[in-house]
Residue, then its C-alpha position, 0 to 999 in steps of 0.5 A: m666217372h662214366s666216360f674217358t677218352g684218350t690215346l697212348a703213343w708208345r714205341g711208334q704205336t697208338y693205343p686207345l684209352d677209355s673208361e675200361r682202362i681205368l681202375l677205380r679206387g677199391c679195385r683189386l688187380r689179379n694175375t698181374d706181377v708188375c704194372y705201370g700206371l698213372v694216377i688221375y682224378a686225384g685231390f679235388d678231382s676225386k669222386i668224393m670231392r667232385n660230388c660233395g656239393k652236388i648231393k641233394r639231401k632227401r627231406t620229408k614233407l613233415e620236416r619241411m613243414m616243421d621248418r616253416l612252422v618254426i619260422i612262423i613261431f619266431v615271427v609270432l614271437l617277435v610280433t608278440s614281443l613288439c606288441l607287449a613292448i609298445a604296451s609297456g611304453f604306454w603303460a609307463k607313460m600313464f604310470q609316470e603321469k599318474h604317479s609323478y611323486l615317484s619321478a625319482f625312480y624313473k627320471h632317467t628312463t623315458p617310456a620309449q626307452q622302457a619299451f625298447f628294453n622291454f622288447w628285448g626282455f620279452t624276446i628273451l623271456l618268450s624265446i623258450i617257445i621256439p622248439m629248438s630241443m624238438y630237433i634233437m628229439f626228432e632225430f632220436i625218434y628217427l634213429v630208434n624207429s630205424c632200429f625197429i625196422n632193422w630188428d623186425l624178424d618178420m622182414y628177416y630173410a633167413a634163407k640168405d641171412i639178410p635183415a631189413q636195413a634202414r640206411s637212412t634214419s630221417l625218412n621213416d615218417q614219409l614211409g607212411q605217406i607213399e602214393y606211388i610205387f615204381s618197381d622194376k620187374t626182374g629181380t624185384l617182382t621176380q626171383n632173378m634166378m634164370s633157368f633155360k626152359k625152351c628154345c626154337v631152332n629151325g622151325t621146332v620148339y624144344g623144352t618144357g611143355t612140348g611133350h619131349e621131356d623125359n629122363q636123359p636117354p641112354g648113351s646121350g652123354a657118353t662123351w661129355s656126361h662129366h660136364v653135364q649139370k647134375k640138376s637141370d630144369f631143361c631136359d628135352v629128349t628130342l633136342l638131346e638126341a638131335a644134338q648128339r647126332d650132329k646132323d642139323p647144321v642150324l642146331r650145331e650153329f645155335l649151340r655153338l653160338l651159346a658157347l661162344c657169344h658171351t662174356v662169361m669168365v672161367e676161373e680155376k678153383g682147386d680142381q674145378l672150374v667155375y663160371q663167372a657171369a655178368s648176369p643170370d641170363e648169360e649164365a643160364l644160356v652157357l649152362a644150357a649149351r653145356n648140358l647139350g654138349y657144347v661146353f665152354l672151357a677156357r678163355t684167353q685174351d684172343t681165344i675161346t676154347i669149347s668142347e663140342l660133343g667131347k671134341e675140343r676146339v679153339y676159336r680165335v676172337l677177332a673182335m667183340l661187339d659189346f652190349n649196351s642198352d641202346r644196341k640191345r645185342m652183342s656179337v663176337l667175331v671169331r675165326d674157327p679152326q678151319g679158318t672161316i670167319r663167322l659173326y655170332t650175334k644174340g639180342a632182342d628180337t626187335v633188333i635181330l629180326e630187322r637185320l636178317q638177310s631174308r625172311g621165310p617160313n622159319e622166321t615166321f614160325t620163330e616169331r610166333a614162337l616168340d609170342r608164345f614164349a612171351e605169353e608164358t612170361l618167359r624172357t626171350l632172345c634171338l640168335a643169328c650168325k653170318e659168314v664174313s669174307e677175308v676182304e670184308y673183315s680186313d677193311w672193317s678191321r682197319r676202320h675199327h682200329e682207326a675209330s678206336i683211337l679217336l679222341q672225339g666221337r669214338a663211341q659214335e663211330l664204333d657204333k656205326l661200324y658195329e651196325e655195319m657188321e651186324q647186317n644180313l644175318q641168318l636167323l638160327g633160333a630163339t631162347a626162352i628163360e624163366d624168371k619166377l615170381q617171388d613169394g608173396v608178390p601178388e598178396t603184397i600188391q593187393l594189399l598196397k592197392l587196398g591202401n590206395i597205393k598205386v604200383w607202376v612197373l618199369t621194365g626192360d622186358k617185352q610187352e607180353t612178358a610184362v603184361n602176363i607178369g602183371y596178371a600173375c601178381k594181381l597188378l592187372t585184373d580181368d575187369m580192367e580196360i587195357l589202354e595201349e599207345k594208339e588209344i592213349s594218343e587219341i585220349l591225349e588229343a581229346h584231352w587237349v581239345s577239351n581244354n581248348n574247345s573255345s577255339g572252334n567247333g571242329e575241336a569239340q566235334s573231334s572230342s565228341r567223336l573220341s568220346r563215342r569211340y572210347p566211352k570207357a576212357s571217359q568214365h572213371k572205371k578200372r583202367a591200366i596203361i601199357i606203353s613202350g619206351d619209344f612212346l615214352d620218348k615222345i613225352l619225356h623230352t628225350g630224343e626227337v620229342l619236340k619234332e614228334k610233338r609238333r607232328l602230333w599237334r600240328r593238325l590242331p588249330c588251337c596249338r599252332a600258336v603255342g610254342s613247342e616247349q609249352q606244348g611239351s609241358l602240356v602233353e606231359k601234364a595230360f599224360v600224367d593226369l591220364a596215367t594217375s587216373c588208372q589203377a596200374v601202369i606198365c612201361c615196357r622196354v624202358t631205359p634207366k634214364q626213362k625210369a628216373l624221368m617217369v618218377q620225376l614226371v609224377k613228382k613234378h605234376k602231382k606233388a606226390i610222395t613216390l617210392a622206387i624199388g629195384d635190385g640192379a644198377n639200372d635202377v639206381n637213377m630211379i631210386k635216387t630220384a624218388d622220395i624213398g628209394v628201396g634196394i633189393n638184395g638180389l643177384e644184380g650186385a650191390q649198386a641199388v642197395q648202396c644208393s637206397d634209403y632202405a634195403l630189403a631181401q624180398f619185395s613182399y617185405l614192402q607191405r610191412l615196411l609201409l603198412v606197419h612201420g611206415r604208418w606207425a612212424y607217421l603216426r608217432t611223428c605227428k603225435f610227437l609234433r602235436y604234443f610238443f607244440y601243445k605242451t610248449f604253448a600250454g605251459l609257457m604262454a602264461q608268460v604273456w597273460f602275466a604281462f597284462h597284470s605286471g605292467f608289461t615289465a617282462q617280469p618272469l612268471y615262473e621260477g627260472w629253474f622251471l623255465a629251464l627244466y620244463n622242456i628238458f625233464y618235466t614234459a620231454y619224456p612222455v612226448l618222447s615215449m609217444g614218438l617212440l612207442e605209440q600204436d593205434v592198432s597192432a601190426k596184424k590189424s594194420l595189415e588186415f585193414p590197409e585202408l588205414y594207410v590213407v590217413g598219411q597220404q592225405d596228411e590228416l594227422f598233422n597239417y596247418r589246420v592241425f597246428g592251428i588247432t594245437l595252438l588254440h588248444g595250448v593257448s586255451t590251456s594256458l588261459a585256464s591255468f592262469y586265470i583260474a589261479f588268478w581268480a582264486f588268488r585275487d580276493h582270497v588266501g589259503s589257510k596258510a596265508v599263501g597269496d604271494y607271487e611265488s605261490f601263485a607261480v607254483t600254482v599256475a606251473t603245477s596246473a599247466l604241467l598236470s594238464v599237459l600230462m593228462e592230455i598225453i595220458l588220454d591220447t596214448k593208445f598203446w601203453t607199455v612199461l616204458s610209457f608208464a615209466m616216462v609219465a612217472a619220471s616226469l612227475l618225480l623229476f618235477c618234485l625232485f627238482s622243485f625240492l632241490t631248487q627251492s630248499i632253504d639251504a640253496f637259497r642261503i648259498a645263492p639267493a639270486i639263483f634260488c629265489f623261490p625258497d619253500a614255495s612249492r611246499n608252502a603252496l602245495t600243502d594248502p588244501y585251497v591251492l590243491l583244489v585250485v589245481l584240481l579245478s584247473l585240471v578238470v576244466n582243461t581235461i573235460p573238453s579233451l576227454t569228451i572229444h576223445l570219447y567221441h572219436t573212440m566210439a566213432g572209430k569202433t563203429t568204423i572198424q565194425q563196418k569195415t569188418r562186416l564189409k570185408a566179410k561180405r567181400a567176394p572171394e578173390p580168384s586164385v593167383e595163377l599165371r594166365a599164360h594162354v588167356s587172350r588179352g587182346s592183340f599186342h604189338r610184340r616187343s622183345s623181352y631182352a633184359f637190361s640187367h647186362q651191363e656194357g664194358y665186359a667185352g673190352l676187359i676180355t679182349r685186353g685180357d684184364s680179367l683172365r688168368a695167365g695160364a689156360a684153364r684145364p678143360g673138363l673141370l666145371h662147377p656150375e655155381m657163379q662165384t665172386p667176380a675176379v675184378s670187383s669194385p663197389r663203385s663201378p660195374s666190372l667183372 
């Protein structure tokens, strides 16, 4: 899917074939009359077939636990049946010895045979306690709770008509157990609506906040005003006047680069031209150049047409050096109308500045400007160019063609040639693009932190940009200690030494020295970690990690005997322990693979439930790796949403998804499981107690119809209503008290201890229902002489059923009309089916099937039996009622205490962008985004996405439209 290497020999020439020449199923080819193609990857090699057996289904913690409990119940069933069968064998032997005069009835059956048959009889009789119907009801509850998410108007984004969408219906309860959130920044925390704000050209900073903003000066757009965007966030009088005078060659090349070095497409729509940008950054830069007089007009396979201050110029494209996440830059090699060959390059400052021919005052000033831009959370980009001689280009072009047709190592050879060309550059300047925070992001992160959910930001931007965004959205606070890479390395070393201090005194002294140097690091105070992708490589087993780890730990005597792989695992564990002890983690300049590996690290070493949220294709790996993946419907395409479990329009909706729907789903699922197991044990374990008084003969206690309908009609609906509608507090209170979310993180509502208590509760209910009736029927009969087996069975069944329904009624905290209807339906169905299955007419038709004629009517109309049922109900209810009252009073006290604490809580500082507040010295890194995807340059140079005719200049529309070649499965224009 992601790589294809081949060559095409045709009429004496060789052409390279790669993944850019492949059209995936679902693509639409435009502006082409006839084409010849070859079908590849068909049949069992198709994408869907190749991925059939490799997709890992996500399962919740409760679902896995439920499977283990069913296995335990099955084992208990077999053990119980075996014990009862053995007891039946001994009882049969004793009976035969005591009543030998009845030998004619059992002379053909030995006690061993009796035990064998009774084992299977008890297995069949007790098999009803295996909760098979629970799985069907479980899926129905998941489905309905997913519909509640889809129908929630508070998560509906009216501006774009985008509702919340539960794409997976089997993960709802796990939304209430999230411990770590891994979030992208661009398009997730921010709006991903880029606007050109500032630039630095030849030692001068232009743009908003520089003092040069004003309305457009008179005459500034005399020749290109019909191209200028009507609404522009960037307007600098000084820059407009300088561009119009056209006397600064550096500014001229700067604006020319913005108009030439990109992969933006132009398509004619009626009498207008529309821009089609691969990323919002690209569009913002091209629009800024257009507003300053350098208008991108048209593109063909080998030419780019632009208007420079009203004068049309055509540049011939010799090569496009495409962008990717490793190069972090893109270049275009063009021949201008005068015949000069020039290379225009834009990219991250970390890669551009190290490729400059020389460094002077201009470069130093530009670096300082980049730092200021980053402190203002602006996304920065460096621009450079150079002139290429004919001789140099001829030699490079020949080697470029040879490398492009290689069958092995093609990408590596092309990267070497790109690296060779992109050297000795002349710096032109830097740009700064603003990407604002989404509405409600600070409040959402604050609520998530109060709910004991830790938020980690994984971004491709530079450190200063990510840090200032962290402060703006309240992820970072002023009272936090910021740990950077050097401090983290020494803390990890101290951690290693503390775990191996038995090897000598030197290590203990080293640990003591580090504790004195970083006293805060050894205490449990508010801390945050800020690291880069390069530092992360040393921990995530990527690149030269083993070499780096050997170098890092070589000086420690305790580590010399430890293998590099074991060292790597220990370093990972130490890093995860340190990171998870912090209140915030920000990872800058990370690749998509590193994002996924960070999630995998936390899952591996902490066994925690994780959630990843992002909006672009670079977040897909992270979303798939996390336990819960959330996609944002943004401007980066639909890849993240298509691979996600839940789709939202805004990051702020995450608070309601987790704190309301997630917590409710976890509560409902846990209560459903508890009461499903409880009602199963409470109603059906009486079969076991009856065996002790029926000679262990596997005779059923209940009527067959009661056994068949107990789990389907009599008790299913009240338990189902709890799984669908139960709420402990309202949605408003859930958001007001996010601390309630901790219950799900700690697995308090359903675990093995809770299951054990539920089992004991069900067993005690069945014991009370059975033996109270047994005691009442033993030496006394009612006024209607009801003391028979059928009346006893009806009494026990009614007592158990009413006790189960009373437990559900007592523990239901949120009553609706449907809840009342479910309980009433259970009682009505019990009465209806008892009347139908125990009628005299049914008995006459099939006496073997309807073998309890008028049993319920005879028993339940006797006052004595009714008193027995009432006594059983009271005995089963009083302990539970006492516990419920205690928990209710304790819960009210806790809420009152939290309310008082919240009232005394100091007011939070206003959410503001701390752009100019010193946060300490940072090592500057580029904020060039990874939102752009590679592969567009090849489409352009081949003309695959171009119109047959040249576009007419002067007809421009600023809005980004639908791509010309689109596929739901591949990144393409």
